[in-house]
C-alpha positions as CSV (number, residue, x, y, z in Angstrom):
1,M,0.0,0.0,0.0
2,T,1.3,3.4,-0.9
3,T,0.8,6.4,1.4
4,A,0.7,9.9,0.0
5,V,2.2,12.4,2.4
6,H,2.5,16.1,1.6
7,Q,3.1,19.5,3.3
8,L,0.3,22.0,2.9
9,D,0.0,25.8,3.5
10,D,3.8,26.5,3.7
11,G,4.4,23.7,6.2
12,A,1.4,24.4,8.5
13,W,-0.3,21.0,7.8
14,V,0.6,17.5,6.9
15,S,-1.7,15.8,4.5
16,V,-2.0,12.0,4.6
17,N,-3.7,10.3,1.6
18,D,-5.2,13.7,0.6
19,S,-6.6,14.5,4.0
20,R,-5.3,17.2,6.4
21,E,-4.3,15.3,9.4
22,V,-1.6,17.0,11.5
23,N,-1.1,20.7,12.0
24,V,1.6,22.8,13.7
25,S,1.3,24.6,17.1
26,D,1.2,21.4,19.1
27,L,3.5,21.1,22.1
28,W,5.7,17.9,21.8
29,R,7.6,16.3,24.6
30,L,11.0,15.2,23.4
31,A,13.4,12.9,25.2
32,R,16.9,11.6,24.1
33,H,17.2,14.4,21.5
34,D,19.9,16.7,20.2
35,F,17.6,19.6,19.8
36,C,18.5,21.6,22.9
37,P,20.2,21.1,26.3
38,C,17.0,20.3,28.2
39,R,16.7,16.7,29.3
40,L,13.0,16.6,28.4
41,A,12.2,19.4,25.9
42,D,8.8,21.1,25.6
43,F,9.0,21.6,21.9
44,L,6.5,24.0,20.2
45,A,6.0,22.9,16.6
46,E,6.1,25.9,14.2
47,G,6.3,24.3,10.8
48,F,6.9,21.0,9.0
49,V,10.2,21.1,7.1
50,E,10.3,17.7,5.6
51,V,7.7,14.9,5.6
52,G,7.7,11.3,4.4
53,A,6.2,7.8,4.9
54,D,8.3,4.8,5.8
55,G,6.0,1.7,5.7
56,A,3.0,2.5,7.9
57,A,4.8,5.3,9.8
58,V,4.3,9.0,8.8
59,E,7.3,11.0,9.8
60,A,8.4,14.6,9.7
61,R,11.3,17.0,10.6
62,V,9.7,19.9,12.4
63,A,10.9,23.5,13.0
64,G,10.1,25.1,16.3
65,Q,11.5,26.0,19.7
66,C,11.9,24.7,23.2
67,I,9.7,26.8,25.5
68,Q,11.9,25.9,28.5
69,C,15.2,27.2,27.2
70,G,14.3,29.1,24.1
71,S,16.4,27.1,21.7
72,S,15.1,27.0,18.1
73,G,15.8,24.8,15.1
74,V,14.7,21.7,13.4
75,T,14.1,18.2,15.0
76,D,15.3,14.9,13.7
77,W,12.5,12.7,12.3
78,L,9.4,12.5,14.5
79,T,6.7,9.9,14.0
80,L,3.4,11.7,13.5
81,G,1.3,8.6,13.3
82,H,0.7,5.4,11.4
83,V,-1.5,4.3,8.5
84,D,-3.6,1.1,9.0
85,A,-2.7,-1.3,6.2
86,E,-6.2,-2.7,5.9
87,T,-8.3,0.5,6.2
88,A,-5.8,3.1,5.1
89,E,-7.0,5.1,8.1
90,F,-4.4,7.5,9.7
91,R,-3.9,7.2,13.4
92,P,-2.0,10.1,14.9
93,V,0.3,9.9,17.9
94,V,-0.4,12.0,21.0
95,P,2.0,14.9,20.9
96,A,1.9,15.4,24.7
97,S,3.3,11.8,25.1
98,V,7.1,11.6,25.3
99,H,8.7,11.1,21.8
100,V,12.2,10.3,20.8
101,P,13.3,11.9,17.5
102,G,15.7,9.9,15.3
103,R,17.1,9.3,11.9
104,R,14.5,8.4,9.3
105,R,14.2,4.7,8.7
106,R,14.8,3.9,5.0
107,L,13.3,1.1,3.2
108,A,15.6,-1.0,1.1
109,T,15.6,-0.1,-2.6
110,P,15.5,-3.0,-5.0
111,P,18.6,-3.2,-7.3
């Protein structure tokens, strides 16, 4: 199953399979990150910089700032949610939960 993922409105929204699903302005809790010096960052999302799908996971690099220390920049890849393989329904994660940004997982490309 192919998942179509796009940025809309200058990075304010992420569209999954032609439906607006995730918008900016959420506060994300980030742990084990390189974004700022805070052990647990309260990251205010201000814009989606890069989006993609890797299997069922919908991921993005997000611009914003830590509201604790004021650092601003772009995160590593965050999982925004997953697409159900049978129904194609998008199931978002809860931004207020603790998330660990990381490098984007890449699917193997056939030779």
